[in-house]
Structures are given as structure tokens and as C-alpha cells.
C-alpha positions as CSV (number, residue, x, y, z in Angstrom):
1,M,-35.9,18.3,-23.2
2,N,-37.1,17.6,-20.0
3,L,-33.8,18.0,-17.8
4,D,-35.3,16.9,-14.7
5,K,-36.1,13.3,-16.0
6,L,-32.8,13.0,-18.2
7,K,-31.3,13.7,-14.5
8,E,-33.3,11.4,-13.3
9,A,-32.2,8.4,-16.0
10,L,-28.5,9.4,-15.5
11,M,-29.2,8.3,-11.4
12,A,-31.0,5.0,-12.8
13,L,-27.5,4.6,-14.7
14,H,-25.4,5.4,-11.5
15,L,-24.1,8.4,-13.8
16,K,-24.1,10.8,-10.8
17,N,-21.1,12.6,-10.9
18,F,-22.7,13.5,-15.0
19,A,-26.1,14.5,-13.4
20,E,-24.4,16.9,-10.9
21,I,-22.3,18.7,-13.8
22,L,-25.1,18.7,-16.6
23,D,-26.8,22.4,-16.0
24,E,-23.5,23.5,-15.9
25,T,-22.1,21.7,-18.4
26,L,-24.8,22.4,-20.8
27,L,-24.3,26.2,-20.5
28,K,-21.0,25.9,-21.2
29,A,-22.0,24.0,-24.5
30,E,-23.8,27.0,-25.5
31,R,-22.0,30.0,-24.6
32,E,-19.2,28.2,-26.4
33,K,-20.9,26.7,-28.8
34,L,-19.7,22.8,-28.1
35,S,-20.6,20.1,-30.4
36,P,-22.6,17.2,-29.5
37,A,-20.1,15.1,-29.0
38,D,-17.9,17.8,-27.4
39,I,-20.9,18.4,-24.7
40,L,-20.9,14.6,-24.2
41,Y,-17.2,14.0,-23.8
42,L,-16.7,17.0,-21.6
43,L,-19.6,14.9,-19.4
44,A,-18.1,11.6,-19.9
45,S,-14.7,12.9,-18.8
46,Q,-15.8,14.3,-15.4
47,E,-17.5,11.5,-14.8
48,I,-14.4,9.4,-15.0
49,A,-12.3,11.7,-13.0
50,A,-14.7,11.4,-10.0
51,R,-14.9,7.5,-10.2
52,Q,-11.1,7.8,-10.2
53,Q,-11.5,9.8,-7.2
54,R,-13.5,7.6,-5.4
55,L,-11.5,4.5,-6.5
56,V,-8.8,5.8,-4.6
57,K,-10.5,6.7,-1.4
58,T,-11.5,3.7,-1.5
59,R,-8.0,2.1,-2.0
60,I,-6.3,4.0,0.7
61,L,-9.6,3.2,3.0
62,Q,-9.4,-0.7,2.8
63,A,-5.7,-0.4,2.7
64,G,-5.8,0.2,6.4
65,F,-3.1,3.3,6.5
66,P,-2.8,4.0,10.8
67,T,-2.2,7.8,8.8
68,I,-1.8,9.2,5.4
69,K,2.2,9.8,4.6
70,T,3.9,11.4,1.4
71,I,7.3,11.2,0.2
72,D,7.6,15.3,0.4
73,A,6.7,15.2,3.5
74,F,10.1,13.5,4.6
75,D,12.8,15.0,5.8
76,F,16.1,13.8,4.0
77,S,18.0,15.5,5.6
78,F,17.3,14.3,9.5
79,P,19.2,10.7,9.2
80,K,22.6,10.2,8.9
81,A,22.7,8.4,5.8
82,I,20.1,7.8,3.4
83,N,20.4,6.8,0.2
84,K,17.4,9.5,-1.5
85,T,17.9,8.3,-4.9
86,Q,18.0,4.9,-4.1
87,I,14.0,5.5,-2.5
88,L,12.4,8.3,-5.5
89,N,13.2,5.6,-7.6
90,L,10.4,3.0,-5.5
91,L,8.3,6.0,-6.4
92,D,7.5,4.4,-9.9
93,L,6.5,1.1,-8.7
94,T,8.5,-1.0,-11.0
95,F,9.2,-3.4,-8.1
96,V,5.4,-4.0,-7.9
97,N,4.9,-4.5,-11.1
98,Q,8.4,-7.1,-12.1
99,K,6.5,-8.7,-8.1
100,N,9.6,-7.7,-6.0
101,N,10.4,-7.0,-2.3
102,V,11.6,-3.8,-0.3
103,I,13.3,-3.9,2.9
104,L,13.6,-0.6,4.7
105,M,16.1,-1.1,7.3
106,G,17.1,0.8,10.5
107,P,17.2,2.3,13.6
108,P,13.8,3.3,15.5
109,G,12.8,7.0,14.8
110,T,14.7,7.3,11.1
111,G,11.6,7.1,8.7
112,K,10.9,3.5,7.8
113,T,7.1,3.6,8.6
114,H,6.7,6.9,6.8
115,L,8.6,5.5,3.3
116,A,6.6,2.4,3.9
117,L,3.1,4.1,4.1
118,A,4.4,7.2,1.7
119,L,5.1,3.7,-0.6
120,G,1.7,2.7,-0.1
121,H,-0.2,5.8,-0.9
122,Q,1.7,5.9,-4.2
123,A,0.3,2.4,-4.8
124,C,-3.1,3.4,-4.1
125,L,-3.0,6.5,-6.5
126,Q,-2.0,4.0,-9.3
127,G,-5.0,2.0,-8.9
128,V,-2.2,-0.7,-6.9
129,K,-4.4,-3.3,-4.1
130,T,-2.2,-2.6,-1.1
131,L,-2.8,-4.0,2.9
132,F,-1.0,-2.5,5.6
133,T,-0.4,-4.2,8.7
134,T,2.4,-4.8,11.3
135,A,3.9,-8.0,12.5
136,I,2.7,-8.5,15.0
137,N,-1.2,-7.8,14.1
138,L,-0.2,-10.6,11.1
139,I,0.6,-13.1,13.3
140,N,-2.2,-12.5,16.0
141,H,-4.9,-11.9,13.0
142,L,-3.8,-15.3,11.7
143,S,-3.4,-17.0,15.4
144,A,-6.9,-16.4,15.6
145,S,-7.9,-18.0,12.6
146,L,-6.7,-21.3,13.4
147,A,-8.7,-21.3,16.5
148,D,-12.0,-20.6,14.4
149,N,-11.4,-22.2,11.6
150,S,-11.0,-18.8,8.7
151,F,-7.7,-19.8,8.8
152,L,-7.8,-20.0,4.8
153,K,-9.8,-17.1,4.2
154,T,-7.5,-15.0,6.8
155,I,-4.8,-15.7,5.0
156,K,-6.2,-15.2,1.5
157,L,-6.5,-11.1,3.0
158,F,-2.3,-11.5,3.1
159,T,-1.4,-13.0,0.2
160,S,-4.2,-10.9,-2.9
161,P,-3.3,-7.4,-2.4
162,R,-0.9,-7.1,-5.1
163,L,1.7,-4.6,-2.0
164,L,1.3,-5.9,1.4
165,I,3.1,-3.7,4.1
166,I,4.4,-5.7,7.2
167,D,5.8,-3.2,9.6
168,E,7.7,-2.9,12.7
169,L,9.9,-6.7,11.9
170,G,11.2,-6.5,14.9
171,Y,10.2,-4.5,17.6
172,L,8.8,-7.7,19.6
173,P,9.8,-11.3,20.1
174,V,8.0,-13.8,18.4
175,D,7.2,-17.7,19.3
176,K,7.3,-20.6,16.8
177,Q,3.9,-20.4,15.9
178,G,4.1,-16.8,15.1
179,A,7.7,-17.6,13.1
180,E,6.1,-20.3,10.7
181,L,2.8,-17.9,10.3
182,L,5.1,-15.3,9.3
183,F,6.5,-17.3,7.3
184,Q,3.9,-18.8,5.8
185,V,2.7,-15.2,4.1
186,I,5.4,-14.5,2.8
187,S,6.6,-17.6,1.1
188,N,2.9,-17.5,-0.6
189,R,4.3,-14.2,-2.1
190,Y,7.5,-15.4,-3.0
191,E,7.2,-14.3,-7.0
192,C,3.4,-13.8,-6.6
193,G,3.6,-10.0,-5.1
194,S,5.2,-7.7,-3.6
195,I,6.2,-7.3,0.7
196,V,7.4,-4.0,1.8
197,V,8.8,-4.9,5.3
198,T,10.3,-2.4,7.9
199,T,12.6,-3.4,10.1
200,N,15.3,-2.2,13.2
201,R,16.8,-5.5,13.3
202,A,20.1,-6.4,10.4
203,F,19.7,-9.7,8.9
204,R,22.1,-11.4,11.4
205,D,19.6,-10.8,14.1
206,W,16.5,-12.1,12.7
207,G,16.9,-16.3,14.0
208,T,17.0,-14.9,17.2
209,L,13.6,-13.1,16.7
210,L,12.0,-15.7,15.4
211,N,12.1,-17.9,18.3
212,N,16.3,-18.7,17.6
213,D,15.2,-20.8,14.3
214,N,18.3,-19.6,12.3
215,T,16.5,-21.5,9.3
216,L,13.7,-20.2,9.1
217,A,15.1,-17.0,8.9
218,S,17.5,-18.1,6.6
219,A,14.3,-19.2,4.2
220,M,12.9,-15.9,5.5
221,I,15.2,-13.6,4.5
222,D,15.8,-15.4,0.9
223,R,12.9,-15.0,-0.3
224,L,13.0,-11.4,0.7
225,V,16.3,-10.6,-0.8
226,H,16.0,-12.8,-3.9
227,H,14.1,-10.5,-5.9
228,G,14.2,-7.3,-3.4
229,V,16.2,-4.0,-2.9
230,L,17.6,-3.5,0.8
231,V,17.0,0.0,1.9
232,Q,19.6,0.7,4.6
233,I,18.7,4.1,7.4
234,K,21.3,5.0,9.3
235,G,20.8,7.6,12.1
236,E,19.2,9.1,15.5
237,S,15.3,8.9,16.3
238,Y,13.4,11.7,14.7
239,R,10.8,11.3,17.7
240,I,13.2,11.9,20.2
241,K,15.0,14.9,18.5
């Protein structure tokens, strides 16, 4: 058999990894006296694994994480109060499968963003389409889309992923239009997709945050917590330490 022609055929079929490990696999087959079926299984298994790796890298890239964080790197001993068991249970992503939400609430610097990114990273590893954004970037993106008539396309960007992470809600005030746009995203995702929100503001302050609109704030909170888990973190800023 002409191996070069076989490799060309494999490349034409977009089986790049299959072709790359062909020589090594055939040598292994000769040493271990593997059957043709065993050889095909080894090659197919490696091709599947390589494709899975590429898919994970693509998901992570498309998610737009500012940095990669994992739960192993989180210092649970630093916050004054944090429910470690509650957070570790979230890593099984049952909340995503059930289209539930997670609200990470606590002072600045207590690890909310790290935990949100860790959940997002785990979701990508498990094949969940994920998108990360800050609250202000989401609002600015949607506001700009109103000007160029791309609103429907843009809001789909925030409603189509199975998991949307909205970071830093409460760090900057939101005007009337911004509050309405944020509510529209949360309302459209209600019982359709999961949201992870990080915030440094207690629920009682959300009306002030959202252009002093207590009615809209109550409606937003209602949709987030109806099928949601509240994770409260207390302590000083890790960054200041």
C-alpha cells in the first residue's frame, strides 16, 4: 500500500490527526499484532480526541474570557464567609441544564469574577456555548446597535448562548436606556438559558443602580432568582491584600 496516497486521502477527508499518527499507529499494530479493527479503532479514537480538543479551544476563544480561571486556583480560605460546598456543586453544571441562574454577590475583590470565569471555563469543557461580558459592555454594545439598526442581530448574541456571564453589575450607574436593555436580555433569557451575574450591590440597591427604577429592578431580580442560586461572599479585597 502507498502510505503517502493514503495520507493524502485522509487529509482530503479532513482527518488531519488521523494522517499524522498513521505511521506511529501502524508500527504499534505491528509490534502488538493488532487486528485491522483494532487499528481503525485507535486511529478513530485519536481523531475524536483531537477534534474535541479543538472544539474546546474554539469555545473558550468564542466565550471572550479576559483570562482563564479555574476553581483549583481559587483561595477559599481568604473570604471571611463563603459556602465552598455550594460553589463546588455548581461545577456539575446542573443549573445550566435546568436553565437556572447564579448570582455571585459580595464586596469588590472577594473572587466573584474568578468564580464566574471558572464556571464559564468548566462549561466550555463540557461543550456548553458560553459568552462572557461586563454589564457595561453589554449595554454599550446594545446601545450602539440601536444606532446602526443591528439590534436584533446583536441581542441574539446575548440570548443564544446556553450560558451568559454578566460581570460587574453595580460598579457603574446605568441610565434609563441601559437599564431597559439589560432587562430585555435577562427577560429574553428567562427559562430559556442560564445567566451568571456578579454584583457588589445588594438587591435592595438595584433600584438606585438602574436609574432609580425600582419597578424594573424588582422585575429583573424576580427573573434572576425565580430559578436561581444566590452565592453570598463576605470579606475584604484580595487585591488590596
